[in-house]
N, C-alpha and C positions, 0 to 999 in steps of 0.2 A: 629300501630306497630312502635316501635323505629327504627329509621334509623341507620343502622350499616354498615360500610364498612371494609373489611379486605383485606390487601395486602398480598396475600397468595402464598406460594410455596408448591404445593402438594407433593413434594419429601422430605419435612422437617417434621419430627415428631412433633416438637413443634408447627409448623403452623397447622398441622392436628388436634392436640389436642385442640388448641384454637378455630378452626372452629367448631369442635364437641361440645365444651362447649357452644359456642354462640347458637348453635341450640338446645342444651339441655335447654337453657334459653328461649325457645319458640320464638326465633327470626330467621329470614331468612335474612342473610346479603347480601349485594352486594359483590361478591367475585371477586377480581381483581387478576388474575394470572400475577404478575408484570413482570415475565421474558418474557411472551408473549406480554403483554400490559403494558410497563413501564409508570409510571406517567410522566407528563411533568416536565421540570426543575423547573418551577414555583410552580407546585403542590408539588413536593418533597421538595423543600425549605420551603414551608409553613408547610408541615407536620412536618419537623424537628424543625421548630420554635415553633410550637404548642406543641411538645413533651418536649421542653425545654432541649434538649440534645445537647451537643457539636457535631459538624459535625463528628468528628472522631469516636465518640461512635456509630454512625449508621453504620459504615463500618463493613462488615463481613469479617473475615479472612479465616476461614476454608473453603476449597473447592472453593477458589476464587483466582484471580491473584494478591491479596494484596501484597504478598512478591515480586513477579515478577515485579510489577510496582513500588516497593520501596516506598510504601505509609507510611511506618514508618518515613520517612524523614520529619522533622519539616518544611522544606522549603515549603511544599504544603499548600496553603491557603484554607480557606473554599470553595471559589469559584472553586479552582482547584479540591478539593475532590468531589464537586458536579458534576463537569465535568466528573470525572472518573466514578462516579456512573451512569451517563447518558450513558456513552460509554460502561459500563460493569454492567448492572443491577444486576448481581449476587452479586455485592458488597453491595447492599442494604440489611441490615439485616432484618429478618422477624420473626414473622408477625407484621405488623403495623395495629392497629385497631383504627377505628374512630367511636365514638358514641357521643351523646349529652353530655355525662359526660367527654369527653376529648379525647385525642389522646395518645396512648402509644405503644411503642415497647414491645410486651407481651412476655418477656423472664424473668423468667420462665413462662410457660403457665398459672400458677395460677394468674398472674397479670391481666389477662383479667377479673377476678371477680370484680376488682375495677371499671370497666367500664359498667357493666351490671346492669340494674335497678331491674330485677326480676330474682333471683337465684333459682334453684331447691332446695327443702327442703329434698332431698335424696342424698346419696353419688353418685358421678360421678367419674368413673375411667378413667385414661389416657390409651393410647394404651399399655404402658408398664405394666399396672396393678396397679400402685399406684394411690391413690385418689387425686383429686384436694384438695388443702388445703386453708382454709380461715384463715388469721392471724388477731390477735387483740392485740393491746398494753396492757400490764398489768404492775402494779406497782411491784417494787422489793419485796415488802412485801406481794404480792399475796400468799395466803395460798397454792394454788395448785402448784405454782412455787416452793415454799420452800419445800413442801412435795416431789415433784418430784426430786429435786436436792438431798435432803437428802436420799431418797430411792436409788438413783444412786451412792451414796457415793461421791458426788461432794461438794465442799466447799460452805458454805452459810454465813460465818462470815463477808464477805465484802459487803453483800447486803445492809446493813443499810447505807452505805456511799452515796447512791443515784446516783452514777455515771453511772450505767448501764441502757440500754434500753432493755426491755424484751417484748417478744411476746408469746401468747398462740396460738396453732394451732389446728384446728378442721376440720373435713370433713364437707361437705355441709349438711350432715345429723345430724351433731352435735356431732360426736364421738371425744373425745379428742385425739390428736395425738402428744402431747408433747409441749416443750417449747424451745425457743432459745433466746439468748441475747448477746449484745456486749457492750463494753465500748468505747465511742467516744474519739479519741486521735488526734484531728486536722484532717488532711487528712487521717489518719489511723484509724483503729479500732482494738481492741482486742476482738476476739470471746470469750466471757466469758462462755457461756453455750450452749450446745445442748443436749437435753435429750428426748428420745422417749420411750414410754411404751414398756416393754419387750415383750408384747403380739403381737406387730406389727413390731418388729425389723426384719431386713432381707427382708423387702418388699418394699424398695425404699423410705420409709417415710423420713428417715434421710437425704438422698441425696436431696430430694425436699425441705425439711425444710431449709437446709443450703443455697440452691440457693435462696430461698425467703428471708431469713434473710439478705444475702449479697445484694440482690436487694434493700431492704429497706434502708440499709446503703448507698448504691450508690445514692439513690434518694435524700438524704440530703447532698451529697457532698463528701462522703468518697471514697478514691481511692485505698487503700490497706488494706488487712486484715491480722492479725497475730493471732496466737493461741499457747497455750502450752498444750501438751497432754502426758499422760503416756502410754496409751495403744491403742489409736484410730488413730495413725499415718496413718495406711493403709487406713482407711476410708476417712480421710481428703485428702490424696494424690489423691485418686480417684475423689475427688471434686476439684482438681486443685491446691491444696496446695503443696509446696515443702519445705523440711527441709532447715533451715538456721542456721548457727552458731550464737550463742547468741551475739557475739561481733559485728555482723552486724546489730543487731536490733537497732532502734532508742531509744534514751534515754527515751522517753515517754512510750514505751512498757516495758523497763527494770525497770521503776519506779512503775509499777502497783503492787498491792498486790499479784497477781498471780506469777509474776516474782520474787517478793521479798520474797516469802516463802510459799504462799498458795499452789503452785505447787512445788514438790520437784525439786532439782537441776538436777535430771536425766530426767526430762520431756523434750520432744522434742519440739523445736520451729519450727513452720512452717509459711509460708506466701504465699500470692498470690495477684495479682492485681485484683481489683473488676471490672468486666466488665459485660455487658449484651449481 
């Protein structure tokens, strides 16, 4: 049996979903409830090193003394931040999963699929009812992507320039759940496309798809996401995006085909920091 460890908070829905998925994959992990049994300073430092994450990215803000302690202040060194996490384990974001395939902070919960050697061949739903999604890179010329964008009335004229990175999403049972893509712009990205089949809209698929898309962008170094939308502003605001005046966007965003005319001038510009 594959050795798996999860640093778990049973009060966290994401952590519960990840633990349930590990068990669906026919594995029984070592479950460490880190609020009761925190890792040692050396173990935590090693986990963060193996994840390849900046120390600040491991800090949890919601429901923690992050603001009270002034942890936004850049004066704090990595050693300082590690000390804070040891003094206040709730600051350690969760869940962290360790397998022979690597170590990851599994947010969104779908990321745990990267670490499991044997996945179920049937759909597995999360607590909230949405299925776990498996993503796969696809070319901009992928017929399914082009057809989905066309059917949704989204632009396809710029696909041939090859600048975008696109993914297809399926359930573990193989049911197609849509496509997502972004254009890399240095530290930023422009979310270029998010499309979900009409038959599964309103079931949390789009929210999970966006979270996984942003995670993939974050994994290769991107820090802020931008997008233009005509009618989906409310959906993206629920995903953490906020409207931004166009004159506050970086030149790289304003130079994209979307900002230059593929999207009408009435389209709303939104942005958010990419975090896990």
